[in-house]
Structure formats: C-alpha cells, structure tokens
N, C-alpha and C positions, 0 to 999 in steps of 0.2 A: 516737393519740387527741388530740383537740383539746378544750381547755376555754377558753370565752370569758367575758370580763367586760368592764366598761366604766367609764371615767372621765368622768363627765359633770357639768354644772352644772345648776342649776334649769330653764333654758330647754330644754336638750336631753334631759333625763332622760326625758321621755315619748316622744321621737322614736325611739329605738332599742329593739327587743325583743331583749334578750340571750338570752332563752329560745329564741326561734326561731333566732337566730344560732348559738347553741351546738348545737341540733339539726341545722341545716343543714351546719355545719362540723365535726361531731364525727369523721367519718371522712376528713377532708381530708388528714391525715398519717398515716403509720404510726408516726412518731416521736411521742414526748410533746411536746405544743406548747400553750403558754399565750398567748392572744391578748388584748390589752386594747386596745379601741377607745377613743380619747380624742376627745371632742367638747366642747371648752371654748374660751373666748375666749383664754386664755393660750397662749402658745407652749410647745410640748412637742416634743421630738425623735421622729422615727421611728427606731426602733432595735430591735436584736435581740441576744440574748445567751444564754450557756448557763450554767446553774447546776444542780449536782447531777445532770447528764445530761438535763436537761430544757431545752428551748428556749423562751424567752419573746420575744414581740414586742410592741412598743407601736406601734399604727398610729393616726396622727393623721388624723382626718377633717376635711374643709373645713367649718368651723363654719357659715357662713351656708347652705351647701348642705344641711347636716343639717336646719337649721330650716326651710328652704323646701321640702324634698322631700316628694312624696307618699309615698315609701317610703324611708326612711333606711337600712333594711337593704340595699337596693340600692346606696346610697352606700357603705356599708361594705364590701360585696363588691368593688366596683370599686376602692376604695382599697387593700384588702388585696391584690388582684391586682397593683396597681402596685408595692406595697412588699415582695412576697415575696422579691425577689432580695437584700434586705439579710440574709437568713438563707441564704446561699449554701451552707452546709453540709447544708442539707436537699435533698430531691428536689423542688425548686420547679417543675420542668417538669410532672411529674404533677400537682402541686398546682394549677397554673395551668389545666390541662385540666379538672380537676374544678370549678374556679371558673368557667370559661367556660360550662359547662353550667348552673350554678346561676344565673349572670347571665342567661343566655338564657331560662331558665324564668320569671324575674321580669319580663323585658321584655315 
C-alpha cells in the first residue's frame, strides 16, 4: 500500500493534487511505501530509506516544470518512474510497469 504526500511552497501548492496521486498510486506496491513529492525552489535530495519496516521515498520534482505543466501529476508520475531504482530492495520492475500504464492513460 502506498501513501502519498507533498512538500511544496506557495507557488507549487496548487499544482499537485495529492489526493488524486494517492488514489492512483495506492496499489503501486505490495510493500508499505510512503512517497513524498517535493516541489520547492530549494535543493532536496532524491532518497529512499527504510524505517520500522516501511519504505519511504522523497522524489524531487523539476520545480519550473511543475509550475509550467498543464498536468503536474503527470510530471510527478514521470519523475517517480525515473527515481524508483533508488529503492532497489522493492519490486521496482513491476512498479515501473504499473507506472507506465498510468502515464499512458494521462498522455
């Protein structure tokens, strides 16, 4: 099960719909996975870690692309796809296949 949240600033806050992202990604992984999408001007690392048996990922989105996008959720899906391999202890191949389908639906 996946739970999504976001770390955004005043400019990007309205760009991402974390509720829709959460609904779309809830079945992405069989493992417990928390994903935080970061859309801020400051530098943040893309990283993944395990705590108390749960995997957490911080996925940094291209700031200006989020601001300029017609659908920032699509930007989030694409960036997550690119960053999944940082959590190499998960079944990232099946997760990437699911993400490919979701990205195709939005294109």
